[in-house]
KEGU-279040 format. One line per 2 residues: number of its first residue (from 1); their letters; for each residue x, y, z of N, C-alpha, C. Coordinates in nm, 2 decimals. Example, Ala and Ser with C-alpha at 12.3 -4.5 7.8 and 13.67 -1.06 7.14 Angstrom:
<sites>
1) as) 1.32/-0.57/0.78/1.23/-0.45/0.78/1.32/-0.33/0.78 ~ 1.28/-0.22/0.71/1.37/-0.11/0.71/1.29/0.00/0.79 $
</sites>
This chain:
<sites>
1) xx) -3.47/-8.24/4.20/-3.55/-8.06/4.23/-3.53/-8.01/4.12 ~ -3.58/-7.90/4.08/-3.55/-7.82/3.96/-3.50/-7.70/4.05 $
3) xx) -3.42/-7.65/3.95/-3.36/-7.52/3.97/-3.42/-7.45/3.87 ~ -3.46/-7.44/3.75/-3.51/-7.34/3.65/-3.65/-7.35/3.70 $
5) xx) -3.71/-7.30/3.56/-3.84/-7.27/3.55/-3.90/-7.32/3.44 ~ -4.03/-7.37/3.43/-4.12/-7.40/3.34/-4.24/-7.28/3.30 $
7) xx) -4.22/-7.23/3.22/-4.33/-7.16/3.15/-4.37/-7.15/3.03 ~ -4.53/-7.21/3.01/-4.56/-7.28/2.92/-4.68/-7.14/2.84 $
9) xx) -4.66/-7.19/2.71/-4.77/-7.07/2.60/-4.88/-7.14/2.58 ~ -5.00/-7.10/2.60/-5.13/-7.22/2.54/-5.21/-7.09/2.47 $
11) xx) -5.31/-7.16/2.37/-5.41/-7.08/2.34/-5.45/-7.13/2.23 ~ -5.57/-7.12/2.14/-5.61/-7.15/2.05/-5.50/-7.15/1.91 $
13) xx) -5.56/-7.18/1.80/-5.52/-7.15/1.64/-5.50/-6.95/1.65 ~ -5.39/-6.92/1.60/-5.38/-6.76/1.56/-5.38/-6.67/1.67 $
15) xx) -5.35/-6.75/1.85/-5.35/-6.67/1.89/-5.19/-6.58/1.92 ~ -5.12/-6.60/1.86/-4.94/-6.55/1.90/-4.86/-6.59/1.97 $
17) xx) -4.93/-6.71/2.03/-4.76/-6.81/2.09/-4.67/-6.76/2.06 ~ -4.61/-6.83/1.91/-4.52/-6.82/1.90/-4.43/-6.70/1.87 $
19) xx) -4.56/-6.53/1.82/-4.46/-6.43/1.80/-4.44/-6.42/1.94 ~ -4.50/-6.43/2.06/-4.44/-6.39/2.18/-4.36/-6.48/2.26 $
21) xx) -4.34/-6.58/2.25/-4.28/-6.67/2.30/-4.10/-6.66/2.27 ~ -4.07/-6.63/2.13/-4.02/-6.53/2.11/-3.97/-6.41/2.09 $
23) xx) -4.03/-6.33/2.13/-4.01/-6.21/2.17/-3.99/-6.24/2.31 ~ -4.02/-6.27/2.40/-4.01/-6.32/2.57/-3.85/-6.39/2.55 $
25) xx) -3.81/-6.48/2.50/-3.70/-6.55/2.51/-3.56/-6.46/2.46 ~ -3.65/-6.33/2.36/-3.50/-6.24/2.33/-3.49/-6.15/2.48 $
27) xx) -3.60/-6.13/2.53/-3.61/-6.05/2.64/-3.49/-6.09/2.78 ~ -3.60/-6.23/2.80/-3.51/-6.29/2.92/-3.38/-6.30/2.89 $
29) xx) -3.30/-6.39/2.79/-3.20/-6.37/2.73/-3.11/-6.24/2.74 ~ -3.16/-6.10/2.76/-3.12/-6.00/2.69/-3.09/-5.93/2.87 $
31) xx) -3.16/-5.99/2.95/-3.15/-6.02/3.11/-3.03/-6.12/3.19 ~ -2.96/-6.15/3.10/-2.86/-6.26/3.13/-2.89/-6.38/3.21 $
33) xx) -3.09/-6.44/3.15/-3.12/-6.55/3.19/-3.07/-6.66/3.07 ~ -3.02/-6.79/3.15/-3.03/-6.92/3.07/-3.17/-6.92/3.04 $
35) xx) -3.20/-6.95/2.87/-3.34/-7.02/2.82/-3.34/-7.08/2.77 ~ -3.41/-7.18/2.73/-3.45/-7.30/2.66/-3.57/-7.27/2.63 $
37) xx) -3.59/-7.26/2.49/-3.71/-7.23/2.37/-3.76/-7.35/2.31 ~ -3.89/-7.42/2.34/-3.88/-7.54/2.25/-4.07/-7.57/2.25 $
39) xx) -4.07/-7.66/2.21/-4.27/-7.68/2.18/-4.29/-7.85/2.19 ~ -4.40/-7.83/2.17/-4.49/-7.94/2.18/-4.59/-7.95/2.03 $
41) xx) -4.60/-8.04/1.94/-4.54/-8.18/1.92/-4.40/-8.11/1.84 ~ -4.30/-8.19/1.85/-4.16/-8.18/1.78/-4.07/-8.13/1.85 $
43) xx) -4.07/-8.13/1.99/-3.94/-8.06/2.08/-3.84/-8.18/2.09 ~ -3.83/-8.28/2.03/-3.72/-8.41/2.01/-3.70/-8.41/1.88 $
45) xx) -3.58/-8.51/1.84/-3.55/-8.54/1.71/-3.68/-8.66/1.67 ~ -3.70/-8.74/1.78/-3.80/-8.85/1.79/-3.93/-8.79/1.78 $
47) xx) -3.97/-8.64/1.85/-4.10/-8.56/1.84/-4.14/-8.54/1.72 ~ -4.03/-8.49/1.65/-4.01/-8.43/1.49/-4.14/-8.49/1.36 $
49) xx) -4.06/-8.63/1.40/-4.15/-8.69/1.31/-4.28/-8.74/1.34 ~ -4.33/-8.75/1.50/-4.45/-8.77/1.54/-4.53/-8.61/1.48 $
51) xx) -4.45/-8.49/1.51/-4.55/-8.37/1.42/-4.55/-8.35/1.33 ~ -4.49/-8.40/1.21/-4.53/-8.43/1.10/-4.69/-8.52/1.10 $
53) xx) -4.67/-8.60/1.15/-4.83/-8.71/1.13/-4.93/-8.63/1.22 ~ -4.87/-8.59/1.34/-5.02/-8.52/1.40/-5.06/-8.44/1.31 $
55) xx) -5.00/-8.29/1.29/-5.06/-8.21/1.23/-5.08/-8.23/1.08 ~ -5.04/-8.31/1.03/-5.10/-8.34/0.86/-5.19/-8.46/0.85 $
57) xx) -5.20/-8.55/0.88/-5.28/-8.66/0.87/-5.36/-8.67/0.93 ~ -5.44/-8.64/0.86/-5.62/-8.63/0.92/-5.68/-8.78/0.90 $
59) xx) -5.60/-8.91/0.86/-5.67/-9.02/0.89/-5.59/-9.07/1.02 ~ -5.56/-9.01/1.14/-5.55/-9.08/1.27/-5.66/-9.05/1.36 $
61) xx) -5.66/-9.15/1.39/-5.80/-9.14/1.48/-5.77/-9.03/1.62 ~ -5.88/-8.99/1.68/-5.89/-8.95/1.80/-5.81/-9.02/1.90 $
63) xx) -5.81/-9.16/1.92/-5.73/-9.20/1.99/-5.60/-9.23/1.97 ~ -5.53/-9.23/1.90/-5.44/-9.26/1.84/-5.34/-9.13/1.83 $
65) xx) -5.40/-9.01/1.81/-5.34/-8.92/1.77/-5.31/-8.91/1.95 ~ -5.44/-8.91/2.04/-5.38/-8.87/2.18/-5.27/-8.96/2.22 $
67) xx) -5.24/-9.07/2.20/-5.16/-9.18/2.20/-5.01/-9.10/2.15 ~ -4.98/-9.05/2.08/-4.89/-8.99/2.00/-4.83/-8.85/2.05 $
69) xx) -4.94/-8.79/2.11/-4.91/-8.65/2.18/-4.85/-8.70/2.29 ~ -4.93/-8.81/2.35/-4.84/-8.87/2.47/-4.70/-8.93/2.47 $
71) xx) -4.71/-8.99/2.36/-4.56/-9.06/2.34/-4.47/-8.92/2.30 ~ -4.54/-8.81/2.22/-4.40/-8.70/2.23/-4.37/-8.61/2.36 $
73) xx) -4.46/-8.60/2.41/-4.44/-8.55/2.56/-4.33/-8.63/2.66 ~ -4.36/-8.73/2.66/-4.29/-8.84/2.76/-4.16/-8.81/2.72 $
75) xx) -4.09/-8.83/2.59/-3.98/-8.83/2.56/-3.94/-8.65/2.58 ~ -4.03/-8.60/2.54/-3.98/-8.42/2.52/-3.96/-8.41/2.69 $
77) xx) -3.99/-8.43/2.78/-4.02/-8.41/2.96/-3.86/-8.48/2.99 ~ -3.88/-8.62/2.95/-3.73/-8.68/2.97/-3.60/-8.64/2.94 $
79) xx) -3.62/-8.60/2.81/-3.49/-8.58/2.76/-3.44/-8.45/2.72 ~ -3.60/-8.32/2.75/-3.53/-8.23/2.70/-3.54/-8.08/2.78 $
81) xx) -3.64/-8.12/2.85/-3.71/-8.03/2.96/-3.69/-8.08/3.10 ~ -3.66/-8.21/3.16/-3.59/-8.18/3.30/-3.47/-8.18/3.28 $
83) xx) -3.37/-8.22/3.19/-3.26/-8.18/3.20/-3.21/-8.07/3.19 ~ -3.29/-7.95/3.13/-3.27/-7.82/3.11/-3.31/-7.74/3.27 $
85) xx) -3.42/-7.80/3.33/-3.46/-7.74/3.46/-3.37/-7.73/3.56 ~ -3.28/-7.85/3.57/-3.19/-7.90/3.68/-3.09/-7.84/3.66 $
87) xx) -3.03/-7.81/3.53/-2.91/-7.68/3.50/-2.97/-7.57/3.51 ~ -3.07/-7.51/3.55/-3.13/-7.37/3.62/-3.18/-7.27/3.46 $
89) xx) -3.23/-7.37/3.38/-3.28/-7.26/3.26/-3.44/-7.26/3.25 ~ -3.45/-7.15/3.23/-3.59/-7.09/3.26/-3.64/-7.15/3.09 $
91) xx) -3.70/-7.29/3.10/-3.78/-7.31/3.00/-3.89/-7.28/2.92 ~ -3.92/-7.23/2.82/-4.02/-7.19/2.75/-4.11/-7.24/2.66 $
93) xx) -4.25/-7.35/2.70/-4.24/-7.45/2.59/-4.41/-7.42/2.48 ~ -4.39/-7.40/2.39/-4.48/-7.34/2.31/-4.60/-7.47/2.29 $
95) xx) -4.68/-7.48/2.40/-4.77/-7.58/2.40/-4.75/-7.66/2.49 ~ -4.80/-7.73/2.59/-4.75/-7.82/2.68/-4.92/-7.91/2.70 $
97) xx) -4.95/-7.95/2.86/-5.06/-8.06/2.85/-5.17/-8.03/2.86 ~ -5.19/-7.83/2.84/-5.33/-7.80/2.85/-5.40/-7.81/2.69 $
99) xx) -5.28/-7.79/2.63/-5.35/-7.84/2.49/-5.39/-7.97/2.49 ~ -5.33/-8.06/2.53/-5.43/-8.21/2.51/-5.52/-8.22/2.60 $
101) xx) -5.53/-8.12/2.70/-5.67/-8.12/2.75/-5.75/-8.07/2.67 ~ -5.73/-7.93/2.64/-5.85/-7.84/2.54/-5.90/-7.95/2.42 $
103) xx) -5.79/-7.99/2.38/-5.81/-8.02/2.24/-5.83/-8.16/2.20 ~ -5.84/-8.24/2.28/-5.89/-8.42/2.28/-5.98/-8.39/2.36 $
105) xx) -6.01/-8.35/2.52/-6.18/-8.40/2.57/-6.25/-8.27/2.53 ~ -6.21/-8.16/2.49/-6.31/-8.03/2.46/-6.32/-8.07/2.29 $
107) xx) -6.23/-8.07/2.21/-6.24/-8.11/2.10/-6.26/-8.21/1.96 ~ -6.20/-8.36/2.08/-6.22/-8.44/2.00/-6.36/-8.55/2.05 $
109) xx) -6.37/-8.49/2.22/-6.45/-8.51/2.28/-6.42/-8.69/2.33 ~ -6.29/-8.67/2.34/-6.25/-8.80/2.44/-6.29/-8.83/2.58 $
111) xx) -6.25/-8.94/2.67/-6.30/-8.96/2.78/-6.15/-8.85/2.87 ~ -6.25/-8.77/2.95/-6.14/-8.68/3.02/-6.07/-8.77/3.14 $
113) xx) -6.10/-8.86/3.20/-6.04/-8.94/3.26/-5.89/-9.02/3.15 ~ -5.93/-9.06/3.11/-5.84/-9.15/3.01/-5.72/-9.02/2.97 $
115) xx) -5.78/-8.89/2.93/-5.71/-8.82/2.90/-5.62/-8.74/3.03 ~ -5.67/-8.71/3.12/-5.59/-8.68/3.20/-5.52/-8.80/3.24 $
117) xx) -5.51/-8.92/3.25/-5.44/-9.05/3.29/-5.30/-9.02/3.18 ~ -5.32/-8.98/3.07/-5.26/-8.98/3.00/-5.13/-8.87/3.02 $
119) xx) -5.26/-8.75/3.09/-5.13/-8.65/3.06/-5.04/-8.63/3.17 ~ -5.10/-8.71/3.30/-5.01/-8.73/3.40/-4.89/-8.85/3.38 $
121) xx) -4.93/-8.91/3.31/-4.85/-9.06/3.28/-4.71/-8.97/3.22 ~ -4.75/-8.91/3.07/-4.66/-8.87/3.01/-4.54/-8.73/3.02 $
123) xx) -4.63/-8.64/3.13/-4.55/-8.51/3.15/-4.49/-8.56/3.32 ~ -4.50/-8.68/3.32/-4.40/-8.72/3.54/-4.45/-8.65/3.59 $
125) xx) -4.55/-8.58/3.56/-4.61/-8.50/3.67/-4.55/-8.38/3.68 ~ -4.49/-8.38/3.61/-4.41/-8.19/3.61/-4.51/-8.11/3.55 $
127) xx) -4.55/-8.00/3.64/-4.65/-7.86/3.59/-4.55/-7.78/3.56 ~ -4.65/-7.69/3.47/-4.55/-7.56/3.46/-4.55/-7.50/3.57 $
129) xx) -4.46/-7.40/3.58/-4.46/-7.27/3.72/-4.57/-7.17/3.69 ~ -4.56/-7.15/3.53/-4.67/-7.03/3.50/-4.70/-7.11/3.34 $
131) xx) -4.85/-7.05/3.31/-4.88/-7.08/3.18/-4.97/-6.96/3.15 ~ -4.88/-6.92/3.00/-4.98/-6.80/3.00/-5.04/-6.83/2.87 $
133) xx) -5.21/-6.78/2.90/-5.28/-6.86/2.80/-5.35/-6.77/2.73 ~ -5.35/-6.74/2.57/-5.32/-6.63/2.53/-5.48/-6.65/2.45 $
135) xx) -5.57/-6.59/2.49/-5.71/-6.57/2.43/-5.78/-6.47/2.33 ~ -5.84/-6.54/2.19/-5.86/-6.47/2.09/-6.03/-6.53/2.01 $
137) xx) -6.10/-6.45/2.02/-6.21/-6.52/1.93/-6.17/-6.60/1.81 ~ -6.27/-6.73/1.81/-6.18/-6.80/1.75/-6.19/-6.78/1.59 $
139) xx) -6.28/-6.67/1.51/-6.30/-6.63/1.43/-6.18/-6.55/1.38 ~ -6.16/-6.49/1.47/-6.01/-6.41/1.45/-5.88/-6.45/1.45 $
141) xx) -5.87/-6.55/1.53/-5.77/-6.63/1.53/-5.73/-6.73/1.37 ~ -5.82/-6.75/1.33/-5.85/-6.86/1.22/-5.80/-6.77/1.11 $
143) xx) -5.84/-6.66/1.07/-5.80/-6.56/1.02/-5.66/-6.52/1.02 ~ -5.62/-6.50/1.17/-5.49/-6.46/1.18/-5.38/-6.57/1.11 $
145) xx) -5.41/-6.71/1.17/-5.35/-6.84/1.15/-5.24/-6.82/1.01 ~ -5.11/-6.83/1.07/-5.02/-6.82/0.92/-5.00/-6.96/0.89 $
147) xx) -5.00/-7.08/0.94/-4.97/-7.23/0.92/-5.16/-7.27/0.90 ~ -5.15/-7.37/0.80/-5.25/-7.45/0.80/-5.22/-7.57/0.79 $
149) xx) -5.25/-7.63/0.94/-5.26/-7.76/0.92/-5.38/-7.84/0.93 ~ -5.39/-7.96/1.02/-5.50/-8.02/0.98/-5.61/-7.98/1.11 $
151) xx) -5.55/-7.90/1.23/-5.65/-7.82/1.29/-5.70/-7.70/1.30 ~ -5.62/-7.60/1.19/-5.68/-7.47/1.13/-5.81/-7.51/1.08 $
153) xx) -5.82/-7.66/0.98/-5.89/-7.67/0.88/-6.03/-7.78/0.94 ~ -6.01/-7.75/1.10/-6.15/-7.85/1.16/-6.26/-7.71/1.15 $
155) xx) -6.40/-7.77/1.21/-6.51/-7.69/1.21/-6.46/-7.59/1.28 ~ -6.55/-7.50/1.28/-6.53/-7.37/1.39/-6.62/-7.42/1.49 $
157) xx) -6.70/-7.52/1.51/-6.75/-7.55/1.59/-6.67/-7.59/1.71 ~ -6.55/-7.72/1.62/-6.47/-7.76/1.71/-6.36/-7.66/1.78 $
159) xx) -6.32/-7.57/1.68/-6.23/-7.43/1.79/-6.30/-7.38/1.88 ~ -6.47/-7.38/1.86/-6.50/-7.29/2.00/-6.48/-7.38/2.12 $
161) xx) -6.50/-7.51/2.06/-6.50/-7.61/2.19/-6.38/-7.62/2.27 ~ -6.29/-7.60/2.21/-6.12/-7.58/2.22/-6.14/-7.46/2.33 $
163) xx) -6.14/-7.35/2.23/-6.15/-7.26/2.32/-6.20/-7.25/2.47 ~ -6.34/-7.30/2.49/-6.41/-7.30/2.57/-6.33/-7.41/2.70 $
165) xx) -6.27/-7.53/2.63/-6.16/-7.61/2.73/-6.07/-7.53/2.79 ~ -5.99/-7.44/2.72/-5.87/-7.31/2.74/-5.94/-7.23/2.85 $
167) xx) -6.07/-7.21/2.83/-6.12/-7.14/2.95/-6.18/-7.18/3.05 ~ -6.20/-7.29/3.07/-6.25/-7.36/3.19/-6.09/-7.42/3.24 $
169) xx) -5.97/-7.44/3.23/-5.86/-7.48/3.26/-5.84/-7.35/3.31 ~ -5.85/-7.21/3.29/-5.81/-7.10/3.32/-5.88/-7.07/3.46 $
171) xx) -6.00/-7.15/3.45/-6.06/-7.08/3.53/-6.05/-7.20/3.69 ~ -6.03/-7.27/3.63/-5.97/-7.37/3.78/-5.84/-7.39/3.82 $
173) xx) -5.76/-7.31/3.70/-5.62/-7.30/3.78/-5.58/-7.17/3.78 ~ -5.65/-7.09/3.89/-5.59/-6.96/3.84/-5.45/-6.91/3.95 $
175) xx) -5.39/-6.98/3.99/-5.28/-7.05/4.05/-5.17/-7.00/3.94 ~ -5.15/-7.07/3.87/-5.09/-7.11/3.75/-5.11/-7.07/3.64 $
177) xx) -5.24/-7.02/3.59/-5.28/-6.99/3.47/-5.28/-6.84/3.45 ~ -5.26/-6.74/3.39/-5.27/-6.60/3.33/-5.34/-6.61/3.20 $
179) xx) -5.47/-6.54/3.16/-5.56/-6.56/3.09/-5.51/-6.41/3.01 ~ -5.48/-6.39/2.90/-5.41/-6.27/2.82/-5.49/-6.24/2.69 $
181) xx) -5.54/-6.13/2.75/-5.63/-6.06/2.60/-5.56/-6.04/2.46 ~ -5.51/-6.17/2.37/-5.40/-6.14/2.26/-5.47/-6.06/2.16 $
183) xx) -5.64/-5.98/2.15/-5.67/-5.91/2.09/-5.61/-5.81/2.04 ~ -5.51/-5.71/2.15/-5.43/-5.62/2.17/-5.31/-5.60/2.08 $
185) xx) -5.28/-5.50/2.06/-5.10/-5.48/1.99/-5.06/-5.57/2.03 ~ -4.95/-5.67/1.90/-4.86/-5.70/1.98/-4.74/-5.66/2.11 $
187) xx) -4.74/-5.53/2.09/-4.64/-5.46/2.20/-4.71/-5.45/2.33 ~ -4.84/-5.44/2.31/-4.95/-5.43/2.45/-4.94/-5.55/2.49 $
189) xx) -4.96/-5.66/2.40/-4.96/-5.81/2.50/-4.79/-5.84/2.53 ~ -4.71/-5.83/2.52/-4.58/-5.84/2.49/-4.52/-5.76/2.64 $
191) xx) -4.60/-5.63/2.65/-4.53/-5.57/2.74/-4.62/-5.64/2.86 ~ -4.73/-5.68/2.88/-4.81/-5.73/2.97/-4.74/-5.92/3.00 $
193) xx) -4.70/-5.96/2.89/-4.68/-6.10/2.96/-4.49/-6.04/3.01 ~ -4.43/-5.94/2.98/-4.34/-5.96/3.05/-4.34/-5.88/3.19 $
195) xx) -4.43/-5.85/3.18/-4.49/-5.78/3.35/-4.50/-5.90/3.41 ~ -4.61/-6.01/3.41/-4.65/-6.12/3.43/-4.49/-6.22/3.48 $
197) xx) -4.39/-6.22/3.38/-4.26/-6.32/3.40/-4.19/-6.24/3.50 ~ -4.14/-6.09/3.53/-4.09/-6.05/3.54/-4.10/-6.03/3.72 $
199) xx) -4.25/-6.05/3.77/-4.31/-6.08/3.88/-4.27/-6.23/3.90 ~ -4.27/-6.31/3.83/-4.26/-6.45/3.89/-4.10/-6.50/3.88 $
201) xx) -4.04/-6.40/3.77/-3.90/-6.45/3.79/-3.86/-6.36/3.90 ~ -3.82/-6.28/3.89/-3.78/-6.18/3.95/-3.82/-6.11/4.08 $
203) xx) -3.94/-6.15/4.11/-3.99/-6.13/4.20/-4.05/-5.98/4.22 ~ -4.05/-5.92/4.10/-4.12/-5.77/4.11/-4.15/-5.71/4.00 $
205) xx) -4.24/-5.61/3.96/-4.30/-5.57/3.85/-4.23/-5.40/3.83 ~ -4.20/-5.40/3.73/-4.15/-5.26/3.66/-4.17/-5.21/3.56 $
</sites>
């Protein structure tokens, strides 16, 4: 039984996940909360090697890519996330299984059944308590993106499919996923994120 809470950040390239997850971590720590900041892929020593391959090697096939993401998550959940939750940490994770669903099903056009099965296995059926989906127009997001991995270099149509996948996930999981307009200023987006998290963690908005 977990004592902590798992909050995941999702969204397409350049949506501001990395910026806002760090700002939220700093805020929660100021409120004396135990916070673990992590990411996928690459949240474990094992996963760091996979991250280099997944983000840079364009020869990896879509199926192999899916299996590598699954391996990364299986290790991450078992070795990092679950132990932290048992100790009462608020785990903030930059990408989780929603990214796999959007990128591999919509972006790579892999079998939805296969992807969902591997997501269930690799996540150990561990669902987030809250998912913050930062949404932005694909073209604007790609202009914002500071890191240029193989994913940023994909065609525009790929990114549009991924965004569509994320929006479909949000529509189907309204109790877990909160859609946030990340085209607003950093301060406005962070304020909204903090209000949402305060309601979830402390049971109030203020």
